[in-house]
C-alpha positions as CSV (number, residue, x, y, z in Angstrom):
1,F,130.3,74.5,-126.3
2,E,132.1,76.5,-129.0
3,H,130.4,79.5,-127.6
4,L,131.3,78.6,-124.0
5,R,134.8,78.1,-125.0
6,E,135.1,81.4,-126.7
7,E,133.7,83.3,-123.7
8,A,135.9,81.4,-121.2
9,V,139.0,82.5,-123.2
10,A,137.8,86.1,-123.7
11,G,137.2,86.3,-120.0
12,G,134.2,87.7,-118.2
13,R,134.0,89.7,-115.0
14,A,136.4,89.1,-112.1
15,V,134.8,87.4,-109.2
16,R,138.2,86.9,-107.4
17,E,141.2,88.9,-107.5
18,E,144.2,88.6,-105.0
19,G,147.7,89.9,-105.4
20,D,148.9,90.8,-108.9
21,V,148.6,88.1,-111.5
22,E,149.7,90.3,-114.4
23,T,153.1,91.3,-112.6
24,A,153.6,87.7,-111.3
25,M,153.3,86.3,-114.8
26,A,155.2,89.0,-116.6
27,G,157.8,87.5,-119.0
28,T,156.9,83.9,-118.1
29,E,154.8,81.2,-119.4
30,P,152.5,79.1,-117.1
31,D,153.6,75.7,-115.9
32,L,150.1,74.4,-116.5
33,D,147.5,75.6,-118.9
34,V,144.5,73.3,-119.4
35,E,140.8,73.2,-120.1
36,Y,138.0,71.2,-118.3
37,V,134.6,70.7,-120.0
38,L,131.5,69.5,-118.2
39,P,128.1,68.7,-120.0
40,Y,124.6,69.3,-119.3
41,L,123.0,66.9,-116.9
42,A,119.5,65.8,-116.2
43,H,118.1,65.1,-112.8
44,A,116.5,61.8,-113.6
45,P,114.6,61.1,-110.3
46,M,113.2,57.6,-109.9
47,E,109.8,59.2,-109.6
48,P,108.9,61.3,-112.6
49,M,107.3,64.7,-112.3
50,N,103.7,64.6,-110.9
51,C,101.1,66.6,-109.1
52,T,97.4,66.2,-108.2
53,A,95.2,69.3,-108.1
54,V,91.6,70.2,-107.4
55,V,89.7,73.4,-107.5
56,E,86.7,73.6,-105.1
57,D,84.8,76.8,-104.0
58,G,87.2,79.1,-105.7
59,H,90.2,77.5,-103.9
60,C,92.9,75.3,-105.5
61,T,94.4,72.5,-103.5
62,V,97.5,70.6,-104.7
63,W,99.3,67.5,-103.6
64,A,102.8,67.6,-105.0
65,P,106.4,66.3,-104.2
66,T,107.8,69.9,-104.3
67,Q,110.9,71.5,-102.8
68,F,109.6,75.0,-103.3
69,Q,106.3,75.5,-101.6
70,N,106.0,79.1,-101.0
71,A,108.2,82.0,-102.4
72,P,106.2,85.1,-103.2
73,A,109.3,87.2,-103.9
74,V,110.6,84.8,-106.7
75,V,109.6,85.3,-110.3
76,G,106.5,83.4,-110.7
77,G,106.4,82.3,-107.0
78,G,106.7,79.0,-105.4
79,A,104.2,76.1,-105.8
80,R,101.5,77.9,-104.0
81,Q,101.6,81.0,-106.0
82,V,102.1,79.2,-109.3
83,A,99.1,76.8,-108.6
84,A,96.8,79.8,-107.7
85,A,97.7,81.8,-110.8
86,A,97.4,78.8,-113.1
87,A,94.0,77.7,-111.6
88,G,92.6,81.2,-111.7
89,T,92.0,81.3,-107.9
90,D,93.0,83.8,-105.3
91,D,95.0,81.3,-103.2
92,A,96.1,77.7,-103.1
93,T,97.0,75.1,-100.4
94,V,100.0,72.8,-101.0
95,H,100.3,69.5,-99.4
96,T,103.9,68.3,-99.7
97,T,104.3,64.6,-100.4
98,F,107.5,62.4,-100.4
99,L,109.7,63.6,-103.3
100,G,110.8,60.2,-105.0
101,G,114.0,62.1,-105.5
102,G,114.5,65.8,-105.5
103,F,118.0,66.9,-106.4
104,G,116.8,70.5,-107.3
105,R,114.4,69.4,-110.1
106,R,111.4,69.6,-107.7
107,A,112.3,73.3,-107.1
108,E,110.7,74.0,-110.4
109,R,107.1,74.5,-110.6
110,D,106.2,73.5,-114.3
111,F,104.6,70.2,-113.3
112,V,102.4,72.0,-110.6
113,R,101.3,74.6,-113.1
114,E,100.3,72.0,-115.5
115,A,98.0,70.2,-113.1
116,A,96.6,73.3,-111.6
117,E,95.8,74.9,-114.9
118,I,93.8,71.8,-116.0
119,A,92.0,71.6,-112.6
120,G,90.9,75.3,-112.9
121,R,89.1,74.4,-116.2
122,I,87.2,71.1,-115.3
123,D,85.1,69.8,-112.5
124,G,86.9,67.4,-110.4
125,P,90.5,66.5,-109.4
126,V,93.3,66.0,-111.9
127,K,96.5,64.0,-111.5
128,V,99.3,64.6,-113.9
129,I,102.2,62.1,-114.2
130,W,105.1,62.8,-116.8
131,S,106.5,59.9,-118.7
132,R,110.1,59.2,-118.3
133,E,110.7,60.6,-121.7
134,D,109.0,63.8,-120.9
135,D,111.0,64.0,-117.7
136,I,114.4,63.6,-119.3
137,R,113.8,65.7,-122.5
138,H,112.0,68.6,-120.7
139,D,114.2,69.2,-117.6
140,F,115.9,72.2,-116.2
141,Y,119.5,70.8,-116.8
142,R,122.6,71.3,-114.7
143,P,124.4,73.9,-116.9
144,A,127.3,72.9,-119.1
145,S,130.5,74.8,-118.5
146,V,134.0,75.3,-119.8
147,H,137.0,76.3,-117.6
148,R,140.3,77.6,-118.6
149,M,142.8,76.9,-115.8
150,S,146.5,78.1,-115.7
151,A,149.1,78.3,-113.0
152,R,152.8,79.0,-112.4
153,L,154.6,77.2,-109.7
154,G,157.1,79.0,-107.3
155,P,160.4,77.6,-106.4
156,D,158.9,75.6,-103.6
157,G,156.5,73.9,-106.0
158,A,153.5,75.7,-104.5
159,P,151.4,77.7,-107.0
160,A,152.4,81.3,-107.2
161,V,149.8,82.2,-109.7
162,W,146.5,80.7,-110.3
163,T,143.9,81.8,-113.0
164,H,140.4,80.4,-113.6
165,R,138.4,81.6,-116.5
166,M,134.8,80.1,-116.4
167,A,132.0,80.3,-118.8
168,T,128.5,79.0,-118.2
169,Q,124.8,79.8,-118.0
170,S,123.2,81.6,-115.0
171,I,120.6,79.6,-112.9
172,M,119.7,82.6,-110.9
173,Q,118.9,84.7,-113.9
174,R,115.3,83.6,-113.8
175,L,114.9,84.5,-110.1
176,V,114.5,87.9,-108.4
177,P,117.6,89.3,-106.6
178,G,115.6,89.6,-103.3
179,W,115.7,85.8,-103.0
180,V,119.5,86.0,-102.4
181,P,120.0,89.6,-101.2
182,G,122.9,91.5,-102.7
183,S,124.4,88.3,-104.4
184,L,123.8,89.5,-107.9
185,E,124.5,92.8,-109.9
186,N,121.1,94.2,-111.1
187,M,120.0,90.6,-111.9
188,A,121.5,90.6,-115.4
189,G,123.4,87.5,-114.1
190,R,126.8,89.3,-114.4
191,R,127.8,87.6,-111.2
192,D,126.0,84.5,-110.1
193,P,127.2,82.8,-106.9
194,T,125.6,79.5,-107.7
195,S,127.8,79.3,-110.7
196,T,131.1,80.2,-109.1
197,E,130.7,78.7,-105.6
198,G,133.6,76.5,-104.7
199,A,135.9,78.0,-107.2
200,S,135.7,81.9,-106.2
201,N,136.4,80.7,-102.6
202,H,138.8,77.7,-103.0
203,P,140.8,77.2,-99.8
204,Y,144.3,76.8,-101.2
205,T,147.0,79.2,-100.4
206,V,148.0,81.1,-103.5
207,P,149.3,84.7,-103.4
208,N,148.1,85.7,-106.8
209,V,144.7,84.6,-108.0
210,L,142.4,85.7,-110.7
211,M,139.0,84.1,-111.4
212,T,136.6,85.4,-114.1
213,Y,133.0,84.4,-114.7
214,A,131.4,84.8,-118.2
215,K,127.7,84.5,-118.1
216,V,126.6,83.0,-121.4
217,D,122.9,83.3,-122.6
218,L,121.8,80.1,-124.3
219,T,118.3,78.8,-124.9
220,V,118.8,75.5,-123.0
221,P,116.7,75.7,-119.7
222,V,119.0,75.3,-116.6
223,G,118.2,74.7,-113.0
224,F,119.6,73.6,-109.7
225,W,121.2,70.2,-109.7
226,R,122.4,68.3,-106.5
227,S,125.3,70.4,-105.2
228,V,124.7,73.2,-107.7
229,G,127.8,75.1,-108.6
230,H,130.0,72.8,-106.5
231,T,129.1,69.9,-109.0
232,H,131.4,71.5,-111.6
233,T,133.8,73.6,-109.5
234,G,134.5,70.7,-107.2
235,F,135.7,68.6,-110.2
236,V,137.7,71.4,-111.8
237,V,139.6,72.7,-108.6
238,E,140.3,69.3,-107.2
239,S,141.5,68.0,-110.7
240,F,143.7,71.0,-111.1
241,I,145.4,71.0,-107.6
242,D,146.0,67.3,-108.4
243,E,147.6,68.2,-111.7
244,L,149.8,70.8,-109.9
245,A,150.9,68.3,-107.2
246,H,152.1,65.9,-109.8
247,R,153.8,68.7,-111.7
248,A,155.6,69.8,-108.5
249,G,156.6,66.1,-107.9
250,E,154.7,65.8,-104.7
251,D,152.2,63.4,-103.2
252,P,148.6,64.8,-103.9
253,Y,147.5,64.4,-100.3
254,A,150.6,66.0,-98.8
255,Y,150.5,68.8,-101.4
256,R,146.8,69.7,-100.6
257,R,147.7,69.6,-96.8
258,R,150.5,71.9,-97.3
259,L,148.4,74.4,-99.1
260,L,145.4,74.4,-96.7
261,G,146.9,76.5,-94.0
262,G,144.3,78.3,-92.1
263,H,141.6,75.7,-92.9
264,P,141.7,73.2,-90.2
265,R,138.3,71.6,-91.0
266,H,139.5,70.8,-94.5
267,V,142.6,69.4,-93.2
268,A,140.8,67.2,-90.6
269,V,138.6,65.5,-93.1
270,L,141.5,65.1,-95.5
271,D,143.5,63.4,-92.8
272,A,140.8,61.2,-91.8
273,A,140.0,60.0,-95.3
274,A,143.7,59.4,-96.0
275,E,144.3,57.5,-92.8
276,A,141.3,55.3,-93.3
277,S,142.2,54.4,-96.9
278,G,145.8,53.7,-96.0
279,W,147.1,56.5,-98.2
280,G,150.7,55.9,-98.9
281,S,150.5,52.1,-98.7
282,A,150.3,50.1,-101.9
283,P,146.8,49.5,-103.2
284,P,145.9,46.0,-104.4
285,E,147.4,45.1,-107.8
286,G,145.8,46.8,-110.8
287,R,144.2,49.5,-108.6
288,A,145.1,53.2,-107.6
289,R,143.7,55.7,-105.3
290,G,142.7,59.3,-105.8
291,I,141.8,62.0,-103.3
292,A,139.6,65.1,-103.3
293,V,138.2,67.6,-100.6
294,V,135.3,69.9,-101.1
295,E,133.6,72.3,-98.7
296,S,129.9,73.0,-99.7
297,F,126.8,74.1,-97.8
298,G,128.7,74.4,-94.5
299,S,130.1,70.9,-94.5
300,Y,133.5,69.5,-95.4
301,V,133.9,66.3,-97.3
302,A,137.1,64.4,-98.4
303,E,136.9,61.2,-100.4
304,V,139.5,58.7,-101.5
305,A,138.4,56.4,-104.3
306,E,140.1,53.0,-105.1
307,V,139.8,52.5,-108.9
308,S,140.8,49.8,-111.6
309,V,140.1,49.6,-115.3
310,E,138.0,46.7,-116.4
311,D,137.2,46.1,-120.1
312,G,138.3,49.7,-120.9
313,R,136.0,51.2,-118.3
314,P,136.6,52.6,-114.9
315,R,135.6,50.5,-112.0
316,V,135.3,52.0,-108.5
317,H,135.8,49.5,-105.9
318,R,136.0,51.4,-102.6
319,V,135.2,55.0,-101.4
320,W,136.3,56.3,-98.0
321,C,134.3,59.4,-97.2
322,A,135.2,61.7,-94.2
323,V,132.6,64.3,-93.3
324,D,132.6,67.3,-90.9
325,C,129.1,68.5,-91.0
326,G,129.3,70.3,-87.6
327,T,127.0,69.1,-84.9
328,V,125.6,65.7,-86.0
329,V,121.9,65.2,-85.2
330,N,121.4,61.7,-86.6
331,P,124.5,59.8,-87.6
332,R,122.7,57.2,-89.7
333,I,121.1,60.0,-91.9
334,V,124.5,61.6,-92.5
335,E,125.9,58.2,-93.5
336,A,123.0,57.5,-95.8
337,Q,123.2,60.9,-97.4
338,M,127.0,60.6,-98.1
339,E,126.4,57.1,-99.7
340,S,123.6,58.5,-101.9
341,G,125.6,61.6,-102.8
342,I,128.4,59.4,-103.9
343,A,126.1,57.3,-106.0
344,Y,124.6,60.3,-107.6
345,G,127.9,61.9,-108.4
346,L,129.5,58.6,-109.6
347,T,126.5,58.2,-111.9
348,A,127.2,61.7,-113.4
349,A,131.0,60.9,-113.6
350,L,130.6,57.6,-115.4
351,Y,127.5,58.1,-117.6
352,G,126.0,61.6,-117.4
353,R,125.5,63.6,-120.4
354,I,122.5,65.4,-122.0
355,T,123.1,65.8,-125.8
356,I,121.2,68.4,-127.9
357,R,120.9,67.9,-131.5
358,G,118.7,69.7,-133.9
359,G,117.1,71.6,-131.2
360,R,116.0,68.7,-129.0
361,V,117.4,66.5,-126.3
362,V,118.6,63.2,-127.7
363,E,118.5,61.0,-124.5
364,S,115.0,59.9,-123.4
365,N,115.2,57.1,-120.9
366,F,117.5,54.9,-118.7
367,H,118.7,53.0,-121.9
368,D,120.6,56.1,-123.1
369,Y,120.9,58.1,-120.0
370,P,121.9,55.3,-117.6
371,M,122.1,55.3,-113.8
372,L,124.7,53.5,-111.7
373,R,123.6,49.9,-111.3
374,I,123.7,48.2,-107.9
375,D,126.6,45.8,-108.9
376,E,128.6,48.9,-109.8
377,M,128.2,50.6,-106.4
378,P,131.4,50.8,-104.6
379,E,131.8,49.7,-101.0
380,V,131.6,53.0,-99.0
381,E,133.0,53.8,-95.6
382,V,131.6,57.0,-94.0
383,L,133.7,58.5,-91.2
384,L,132.1,61.3,-89.1
385,V,134.8,63.8,-88.1
386,P,133.6,65.6,-84.9
387,S,133.5,69.3,-84.5
388,G,131.6,71.8,-82.3
389,D,130.5,73.9,-85.2
390,A,126.9,74.6,-86.3
391,P,125.2,71.9,-88.4
392,G,125.9,72.1,-92.1
393,G,124.0,70.4,-94.9
394,V,124.4,66.7,-95.8
395,G,122.1,66.2,-98.6
396,E,124.5,67.7,-101.2
397,P,128.1,67.8,-100.0
398,G,128.8,64.1,-100.6
399,T,128.5,64.6,-104.3
400,P,131.3,67.1,-105.4
401,P,134.4,65.2,-104.3
402,I,133.6,61.8,-106.0
403,A,134.2,62.6,-109.7
404,P,137.7,64.1,-109.0
405,A,138.7,61.5,-106.5
406,V,137.9,58.9,-109.3
407,T,139.6,60.8,-112.1
408,N,142.7,61.5,-109.9
409,A,142.9,57.8,-109.2
410,L,142.7,57.1,-112.9
411,F,145.7,59.2,-113.5
412,A,147.6,57.5,-110.9
413,L,146.8,54.2,-112.5
414,T,147.1,55.1,-116.2
415,G,149.0,58.4,-116.6
416,A,146.1,59.8,-118.6
417,R,144.4,62.9,-117.2
418,V,140.6,63.2,-117.5
419,R,139.5,66.7,-118.1
420,S,135.9,66.3,-119.3
421,L,133.0,64.2,-118.1
422,P,131.6,61.7,-118.3
423,I,134.8,59.7,-118.2
424,E,135.9,58.2,-121.5
425,L,139.2,56.2,-121.5
426,G,141.2,55.6,-124.7
């Protein structure tokens, strides 16, 4: 984290430049200059990594809960290419099973390689099942990140200058550039859209914007985690805009709405969540509400969280979630995915942190890497906001808004701003 902090302050390559930040800030100090820190996170699916493989007549067949079946252009390939190479055969057949929780972890192929390699050296099928301890201690983790944010407000209270200096590891560095054509510069990871998405294209109207990305090389293995870059940029951007609203003396919902000109789909879900939650009316005694809105994977999600503090810990009672995912094919699936995304994101906000000490991961099972329990799950109301646009994703967009919605509510309740996760009060 010291290294990430140093790189964030030093600044990396510019990934977004609009207006003239240097001139706009000349001779002035920022109205807000803060740091946000997010930890490594494991995926911790309910079903640990597993794969069954057999080699017969020079052909490898695997049964695996994989998200990444066939990818010949990616370094190492998808499950099919990895299995064939590990088993020493010319080709492989992949039968995809139910995932038991994917979240990006099952886009990795290490557990497929393990089973296929053994199958290629014995007579008969092999079934590999990782222990929970293996699963948590040998993951490809959501990257840790440090964000330096500063802004200067104009006479009308709107941000006139917005700077965001981010430092983290690159997920895409292990993959070939052909997988996401033109998205990276010479695959050295100098610019990684999976790191900066949601921040390099945040929708708020600011005349002078500078965002820099510092790719930091660390030895901790990192990979895709549910909502990828939006999992940290959603928290940072929606926390920062909330801080600016309070600094300007404005209502956080109204402030966002004022700065979202030209983004009607953001405004529509924001309005729907605010109306459903009774935003502006007094919450029950001892509770407060927070709001956040994030676009990810072609879908727009706004969430309002109603929160209290019980025994020194945050308690989330209700969540109103408004989603515009374009054309809705199956409403029940959209609702279920929003609920599960909220549960997953809330788990990370309240508990998620992978600690590395002496070169190894400390956490090992659910006793020290806890999940949200059923009695902690808030009541969730999902509102489908209609639009005629093409279908967007629903598996991931429910996750990014929940952490900032909760921490923004905690600020409204306690006056203490949460700038690092998991949430620790006092």
